[in-house]
C-alpha positions as CSV (number, residue, x, y, z in Angstrom):
1,X,136.5,-155.1,12.2
2,X,134.0,-157.5,13.4
3,X,133.2,-160.8,11.7
4,X,130.2,-159.9,9.6
5,X,132.6,-156.8,7.9
6,X,135.2,-158.9,7.7
7,X,133.2,-161.3,6.0
8,X,131.7,-158.6,3.4
9,X,135.2,-157.3,2.4
10,X,136.6,-160.7,1.6
11,X,133.7,-161.2,-0.7
12,X,134.1,-157.9,-2.2
13,X,130.6,-156.2,-1.4
14,X,129.6,-153.4,0.5
15,X,130.7,-153.1,4.1
16,X,129.0,-151.4,6.9
17,X,125.8,-151.3,9.1
18,X,125.0,-147.2,8.6
19,X,122.0,-146.0,9.3
20,X,119.1,-145.3,6.3
21,X,120.7,-147.6,4.1
22,X,120.6,-151.8,3.4
23,X,123.9,-153.6,2.9
24,X,124.6,-157.2,1.7
25,X,123.9,-160.0,4.2
26,X,126.7,-162.2,2.0
27,X,124.6,-164.7,1.5
28,X,123.6,-165.5,-2.4
29,X,120.6,-167.1,-1.2
30,X,117.9,-164.9,-2.8
31,X,115.5,-165.1,0.3
32,X,118.6,-163.4,2.3
33,X,119.6,-160.7,0.0
34,X,119.6,-157.5,1.8
35,X,119.2,-156.4,5.4
36,X,120.0,-153.0,7.1
37,X,119.8,-151.3,10.5
38,X,117.5,-148.0,9.3
39,X,114.0,-148.3,8.6
40,X,114.3,-147.2,5.4
41,X,117.1,-149.1,4.1
42,X,115.0,-152.4,4.9
43,X,114.3,-154.2,1.4
44,X,111.9,-157.3,1.3
45,X,113.2,-160.3,-0.5
46,X,110.9,-162.9,-2.3
47,X,111.4,-165.7,0.1
48,X,109.5,-168.7,1.9
49,X,106.9,-167.2,3.5
50,X,106.5,-164.6,6.7
51,X,106.3,-160.6,7.1
52,X,108.4,-157.7,6.6
53,X,109.2,-154.1,6.6
54,X,109.2,-152.8,3.1
55,X,108.9,-149.0,2.7
56,X,112.2,-148.6,1.5
57,X,111.7,-151.2,-1.3
58,X,113.5,-150.9,-4.9
59,X,111.2,-149.5,-7.5
60,X,111.1,-152.8,-9.0
61,X,110.2,-154.7,-6.2
62,X,107.6,-151.8,-5.0
63,X,105.8,-152.3,-8.5
64,X,105.7,-156.3,-8.0
65,X,104.4,-156.1,-4.5
66,X,101.6,-153.7,-5.8
67,X,101.0,-155.9,-8.6
68,X,100.6,-158.7,-5.8
69,X,98.1,-156.7,-3.8
70,X,100.6,-155.9,-1.2
71,X,99.8,-153.4,1.5
72,X,102.1,-150.2,1.8
73,X,102.8,-150.0,5.3
74,X,104.3,-153.3,6.9
75,X,103.1,-156.7,6.3
76,X,103.9,-158.2,2.5
77,X,101.6,-161.1,0.9
78,X,102.9,-164.6,1.3
79,X,105.9,-165.3,0.1
80,X,107.7,-162.0,0.9
81,X,110.0,-162.6,4.0
82,X,113.0,-160.7,6.3
83,X,116.4,-162.0,5.5
84,X,117.0,-165.2,7.6
85,X,118.2,-164.2,11.2
86,X,116.3,-160.5,11.2
87,X,114.6,-159.7,14.1
88,X,111.8,-156.9,14.3
89,X,110.7,-154.8,11.7
90,X,114.5,-153.9,10.8
91,X,117.0,-156.5,12.6
92,X,120.2,-157.5,11.1
93,X,121.2,-160.8,11.3
94,X,121.6,-163.2,13.7
95,X,123.8,-166.1,14.6
96,X,122.3,-168.4,12.5
97,X,122.9,-166.2,9.4
98,X,126.5,-165.6,10.7
99,X,127.2,-169.5,10.7
100,X,125.9,-169.9,7.1
101,X,127.5,-167.3,5.5
102,X,130.9,-167.9,6.8
103,X,130.6,-171.6,5.9
104,X,130.0,-170.6,2.0
105,X,127.0,-169.7,-0.3
106,X,123.8,-170.3,1.5
107,X,121.6,-173.4,0.3
108,X,118.1,-173.8,-0.1
109,X,116.6,-176.8,1.7
110,X,116.8,-179.7,-0.8
111,X,120.1,-178.5,-2.4
112,X,119.4,-175.7,-4.5
113,X,122.0,-173.1,-4.2
114,X,120.0,-170.3,-5.6
115,X,116.7,-169.5,-7.3
116,X,118.8,-169.6,-11.1
117,X,120.2,-173.3,-10.1
118,X,117.8,-176.3,-11.0
119,X,116.1,-177.9,-8.3
120,X,116.1,-181.7,-8.2
121,X,113.3,-183.6,-9.9
122,X,110.7,-181.5,-12.0
123,X,113.5,-178.9,-13.0
124,X,111.8,-178.8,-16.8
125,X,108.2,-178.8,-16.0
126,X,109.4,-175.6,-14.0
127,X,110.7,-174.0,-16.9
128,X,107.8,-174.9,-19.3
129,X,105.4,-173.4,-16.8
130,X,107.0,-170.4,-16.1
131,X,107.9,-169.8,-19.9
132,X,104.3,-170.5,-20.9
133,X,102.9,-168.0,-18.7
134,X,105.9,-165.6,-19.7
135,X,104.9,-166.0,-23.5
136,X,101.6,-165.4,-23.3
137,X,101.6,-162.6,-21.1
138,X,104.4,-160.8,-23.5
139,X,102.2,-161.5,-26.7
140,X,98.8,-160.5,-25.1
141,X,100.0,-157.3,-23.5
142,X,101.8,-155.9,-26.7
143,X,99.5,-157.1,-29.3
144,X,98.1,-153.9,-30.3
145,X,101.4,-152.8,-31.2
146,X,102.2,-156.1,-33.0
147,X,99.3,-155.5,-35.2
148,X,100.7,-151.8,-36.0
149,X,104.0,-153.3,-36.7
150,X,102.7,-155.4,-39.4
151,X,100.7,-153.2,-41.3
152,X,103.6,-150.8,-41.3
153,X,105.9,-153.5,-43.1
154,X,103.3,-153.9,-46.0
155,X,105.0,-153.0,-49.2
156,X,102.2,-151.4,-51.1
157,X,99.5,-150.3,-48.3
158,X,96.5,-148.9,-48.9
159,X,96.0,-145.0,-48.6
160,X,94.1,-145.3,-45.4
161,X,96.4,-147.9,-44.1
162,X,99.8,-145.6,-44.2
163,X,100.9,-144.5,-41.0
164,X,103.5,-141.9,-39.9
165,X,104.1,-143.7,-36.5
166,X,102.7,-146.1,-34.1
167,X,100.5,-143.7,-32.0
168,X,98.9,-142.6,-35.1
169,X,98.1,-146.0,-36.3
170,X,96.6,-146.9,-33.2
171,X,94.4,-143.9,-33.1
172,X,93.7,-144.4,-36.9
173,X,92.6,-148.0,-36.6
174,X,90.6,-147.8,-33.7
175,X,88.8,-144.8,-35.1
176,X,88.1,-146.1,-38.3
177,X,87.9,-149.9,-37.7
178,X,86.6,-149.9,-34.0
179,X,87.9,-150.2,-30.7
180,X,89.0,-154.4,-30.7
181,X,90.2,-154.3,-34.3
182,X,93.8,-153.8,-33.2
183,X,93.3,-157.4,-30.9
184,X,91.8,-159.2,-33.9
185,X,93.9,-162.8,-34.1
186,X,95.0,-162.6,-30.5
187,X,93.3,-165.8,-29.5
188,X,95.5,-167.9,-31.9
189,X,98.4,-166.5,-30.8
190,X,98.0,-166.8,-27.2
191,X,97.3,-170.4,-28.1
192,X,100.3,-171.1,-30.0
193,X,102.4,-168.9,-27.5
194,X,102.0,-170.9,-24.6
195,X,103.3,-174.2,-26.1
196,X,105.8,-172.7,-27.9
197,X,107.8,-170.5,-25.1
198,X,107.3,-173.7,-22.7
199,X,109.7,-175.5,-25.0
200,X,111.8,-172.4,-25.9
201,X,112.7,-171.7,-22.2
202,X,112.9,-175.2,-21.1
203,X,115.4,-175.9,-23.7
204,X,117.3,-173.1,-23.3
205,X,117.8,-173.5,-19.6
206,X,118.8,-177.0,-19.9
207,X,121.2,-176.5,-23.0
208,X,122.9,-173.6,-21.4
209,X,123.4,-175.1,-18.1
210,X,125.0,-178.1,-20.2
211,X,126.9,-176.0,-22.3
212,X,128.1,-173.8,-19.9
213,X,129.4,-176.7,-17.5
214,X,131.6,-178.0,-20.9
215,X,132.9,-174.7,-22.1
216,X,133.4,-172.8,-19.1
217,X,132.7,-174.8,-16.0
218,X,131.7,-172.8,-13.0
219,X,131.2,-169.7,-14.9
220,X,129.2,-167.8,-17.7
221,X,129.9,-168.6,-21.4
222,X,128.6,-165.9,-24.1
223,X,128.8,-168.9,-26.8
224,X,126.7,-171.2,-24.6
225,X,124.2,-168.7,-24.0
226,X,124.1,-167.7,-27.9
227,X,123.8,-171.5,-29.1
228,X,121.3,-172.4,-26.5
229,X,118.8,-169.6,-27.9
230,X,119.3,-170.8,-31.3
231,X,118.6,-174.4,-30.5
232,X,115.9,-173.4,-28.3
233,X,114.8,-171.0,-31.7
234,X,114.4,-174.1,-33.8
235,X,111.3,-175.6,-31.1
236,X,109.6,-172.0,-30.4
237,X,109.2,-171.6,-34.1
238,X,107.9,-175.0,-35.2
239,X,104.9,-174.6,-32.6
240,X,104.5,-170.9,-33.4
241,X,105.0,-170.7,-37.1
242,X,101.3,-171.5,-38.1
243,X,99.9,-169.2,-35.4
244,X,101.8,-166.4,-36.9
245,X,100.7,-167.1,-40.3
246,X,97.1,-166.8,-39.6
247,X,97.5,-163.7,-37.2
248,X,99.3,-162.1,-40.0
249,X,96.7,-162.3,-42.2
250,X,93.9,-161.4,-39.5
251,X,96.0,-158.3,-38.8
252,X,96.1,-156.9,-42.3
253,X,94.0,-153.9,-43.6
254,X,90.9,-154.9,-45.2
255,X,91.7,-158.4,-43.8
256,X,88.4,-160.8,-45.5
257,X,88.9,-163.0,-42.0
258,X,87.0,-161.9,-39.1
259,X,87.6,-165.3,-37.2
260,X,90.5,-167.6,-36.7
261,X,88.5,-170.8,-37.9
262,X,87.6,-169.0,-41.6
263,X,91.4,-168.0,-41.9
264,X,92.3,-171.4,-41.2
265,X,90.1,-173.3,-43.4
266,X,90.6,-170.7,-46.1
267,X,94.6,-171.2,-46.1
268,X,93.9,-175.2,-46.1
269,X,91.7,-175.0,-48.8
270,X,93.4,-172.6,-51.2
271,X,97.2,-172.8,-50.4
272,X,97.1,-176.2,-48.6
273,X,99.0,-177.3,-45.5
274,X,102.6,-176.2,-46.5
275,X,101.4,-172.5,-46.3
276,X,101.3,-172.8,-42.6
277,X,105.6,-173.1,-42.8
278,X,106.3,-171.7,-45.9
279,X,108.0,-168.6,-43.7
280,X,109.5,-171.1,-41.4
281,X,113.1,-171.3,-43.1
282,X,112.9,-167.2,-43.2
283,X,111.6,-167.2,-39.9
284,X,114.7,-169.4,-38.4
285,X,116.8,-167.0,-40.3
286,X,115.3,-164.2,-38.5
287,X,115.0,-165.5,-35.1
288,X,118.4,-167.3,-34.6
289,X,120.4,-164.1,-35.0
290,X,117.4,-162.2,-33.0
291,X,117.8,-165.1,-30.1
292,X,121.8,-165.0,-30.4
293,X,121.8,-161.2,-30.0
294,X,118.8,-161.1,-27.2
295,X,120.9,-163.9,-25.1
296,X,124.1,-162.8,-25.2
297,X,123.2,-159.4,-24.7
298,X,120.5,-160.4,-21.9
299,X,123.3,-162.6,-20.1
300,X,126.0,-159.6,-20.8
301,X,123.7,-156.8,-19.0
302,X,122.7,-159.2,-16.1
303,X,126.6,-159.9,-15.3
304,X,126.8,-156.5,-15.1
305,X,123.8,-155.2,-13.4
306,X,123.0,-158.3,-11.3
307,X,126.1,-160.0,-11.1
308,X,125.3,-162.5,-8.1
309,X,121.9,-163.5,-10.0
310,X,119.8,-162.8,-7.3
311,X,115.9,-162.2,-7.9
312,X,115.8,-158.6,-8.8
313,X,112.7,-157.6,-10.8
314,X,114.5,-154.2,-11.8
315,X,117.6,-156.0,-13.8
316,X,115.4,-158.7,-15.4
317,X,113.1,-155.6,-16.8
318,X,116.1,-153.4,-17.9
319,X,118.0,-156.2,-19.4
320,X,115.1,-157.9,-20.9
321,X,114.2,-154.3,-22.6
322,X,117.7,-153.3,-23.8
323,X,118.3,-156.7,-25.1
324,X,115.2,-156.9,-27.2
325,X,115.7,-153.6,-28.9
326,X,119.0,-154.2,-29.9
327,X,118.4,-157.9,-31.2
328,X,114.9,-156.2,-33.0
329,X,116.7,-153.3,-35.1
330,X,119.0,-155.7,-36.0
331,X,116.7,-158.1,-37.8
332,X,114.0,-156.1,-39.0
333,X,115.0,-156.7,-42.6
334,X,114.0,-160.3,-42.2
335,X,111.2,-159.6,-40.2
336,X,109.8,-157.6,-43.4
337,X,110.6,-160.5,-45.8
338,X,108.9,-162.9,-43.1
339,X,105.6,-160.7,-43.2
340,X,105.7,-161.2,-46.8
341,X,105.8,-164.7,-47.0
342,X,103.0,-164.8,-44.5
343,X,100.8,-162.6,-45.8
344,X,101.6,-163.2,-49.5
345,X,100.5,-159.4,-50.4
346,X,98.6,-159.3,-53.8
347,X,100.8,-156.8,-55.6
348,X,103.8,-158.8,-54.8
349,X,102.3,-161.8,-56.0
350,X,101.1,-160.3,-59.4
351,X,104.2,-159.2,-60.3
352,X,105.9,-162.5,-59.6
353,X,106.6,-165.0,-62.3
354,X,105.2,-167.5,-59.6
355,X,101.7,-168.2,-57.9
356,X,103.3,-167.8,-54.5
357,X,106.2,-166.1,-53.4
358,X,108.5,-169.0,-51.7
359,X,111.6,-169.1,-49.9
360,X,113.8,-166.1,-48.1
361,X,115.8,-165.4,-51.5
362,X,112.7,-164.7,-53.5
363,X,111.3,-162.8,-50.4
364,X,114.4,-160.7,-50.5
365,X,114.1,-160.0,-54.1
366,X,110.2,-158.9,-54.2
367,X,111.1,-156.1,-51.4
368,X,113.9,-155.0,-53.0
369,X,111.9,-154.7,-56.2
370,X,108.8,-153.0,-55.2
371,X,110.4,-150.6,-52.4
372,X,114.1,-150.4,-52.8
373,X,116.5,-150.5,-49.9
374,X,114.3,-148.4,-47.3
375,X,111.5,-151.3,-47.7
376,X,113.7,-153.6,-45.6
377,X,113.4,-151.4,-42.7
378,X,109.6,-150.5,-42.6
379,X,108.2,-150.7,-39.6
380,X,111.3,-150.7,-37.6
381,X,110.1,-148.3,-35.1
382,X,106.9,-150.6,-34.2
383,X,109.0,-153.4,-34.1
384,X,111.6,-152.0,-31.5
385,X,108.6,-150.3,-29.6
386,X,107.2,-153.6,-29.8
387,X,110.1,-156.0,-28.8
388,X,111.5,-153.5,-25.8
389,X,108.6,-154.1,-23.5
390,X,107.8,-157.4,-24.8
391,X,111.3,-159.1,-23.8
392,X,111.1,-157.2,-20.7
393,X,107.8,-158.3,-19.8
394,X,108.9,-162.0,-20.6
395,X,112.1,-162.0,-18.6
396,X,110.7,-160.6,-15.2
397,X,107.6,-162.4,-15.8
398,X,109.6,-165.8,-16.3
399,X,112.1,-165.0,-13.7
400,X,109.0,-164.6,-11.3
401,X,107.2,-167.8,-11.8
402,X,110.7,-169.9,-12.0
403,X,111.6,-168.2,-8.6
404,X,107.9,-169.2,-7.3
405,X,107.8,-172.3,-8.6
406,X,111.4,-173.3,-7.6
407,X,110.7,-172.3,-3.9
408,X,107.6,-174.2,-3.6
409,X,109.2,-177.6,-4.9
410,X,112.1,-177.1,-2.4
411,X,109.5,-176.2,0.4
412,X,107.7,-179.6,-0.2
413,X,110.6,-181.4,-0.4
414,X,111.9,-180.1,3.1
415,X,108.3,-181.2,4.1
416,X,107.2,-177.4,5.1
C-alpha cells in the first residue's frame, strides 16, 4: 500500500485511484478537494487561479460554473483551479501535495486552515459583504412569492383576492393587476435587506465561533449555533422591521400606495413612528425560534452532507432549503400574527376595542376570533415555498462570496 493510500485509510476517507472516479486528496484545503486519474473523474474546485478539466463536475459546481460564464470543454474562469500538485488535465497529486497532507491539514497563505476559518484582519467585513449580497439576492429573487404569502395570510380577503394555491395567485395577480404588481415594494425590501443581512451573518459567524470554542472546543455545538442565530436575529430585525411594514402594506390587495415614499409618509402622519416597530416583538418571537431551528438544522445537515466543511455548492443548497422549510412550517402562526400587526386589516381593527392592534397577545386573540384555529396556518404553503429557495439562495450565495473574499484576502496577504 502506497503512502497516499495509507494516508487515506488513516483519515477514514475513500482509498484508491480507480479510473472514472475522483478520490479525496487528503487535504482539507478547499482548493485541493478532489483529484483523480480518469478524465470524467476530475472535478474542479474553487481556488486561487489556474485552469482545469471540469467535464465530470458535480451538478452544483456545473451550475455555478455556468452562472459564472465558464465553458464546457476545459478551461474554467479565473479562480477555478486544479488541486495543488496536479499535472496535465487529470493528473494526480505530486510530492508537494504529499508532503503537505502528511504534515496535517493544509493551510492557506496567511495561516487560514480552510475557507470557513476566519482570516486574520478583515474577517468581519468579509462576512458583512457576503451577507449583504446574499440577503439582497434572496429577497429579490423570491419577492413575487412573498407577495402571494402576504395576501394568503389575510384574515378576511376580498372575493377577488381569495386564492387556492400559489400558482393560481400569481397568475391572477398578473392578469388582473399587471405584470409588475407582484414586485411592488421590492425597492424598500432590497434597501433594508442589505444592511440587515450584513449585521445578521457577521454577528452569527463571530458569535458562533466564540461560543463553540467555549462550549465544545474544536468541534461543532448546536447550542452555540442556535444561540448565535437568536442574537443575530435581534440585529437583523431591528434593521429590517420598518422595511417589512412598508413592504407588506404595498403588497396587500387594493393597496392605496403606489410608491414607497407615499406609504412611509402616510404611516408616519397617521400612526406615528411607532408603527414601523409595532410588530417588532412579534417578529422577534417568530424569528428567534425560526432562526434557532434554521441554523441548527443547517449545521446538522452540513455535518452529514459536508463533514469536512469544504466549499460545496450542492450541500449548501440542500441544507439551506431543508432547514428553511422546517423552520418556516413551524413558525407560520407567528408569521400570520406579524402580518396582521403590520397591515392592520380594517375588519380586524373595526371589531377590536382599541384603535390599533398592538402586541402579540392581542394579535393572537384577533386572529382566533376572526378565523379560528385554521387562521393560524393561512399561507403556510406559500411560506414554505418561499422559504425553501430563499434560504438555499442565501446560504449558497453567502458561502460562495465568503469563500471568494477570503481567498482574495489571503492572496493579497501572501503578496500574490
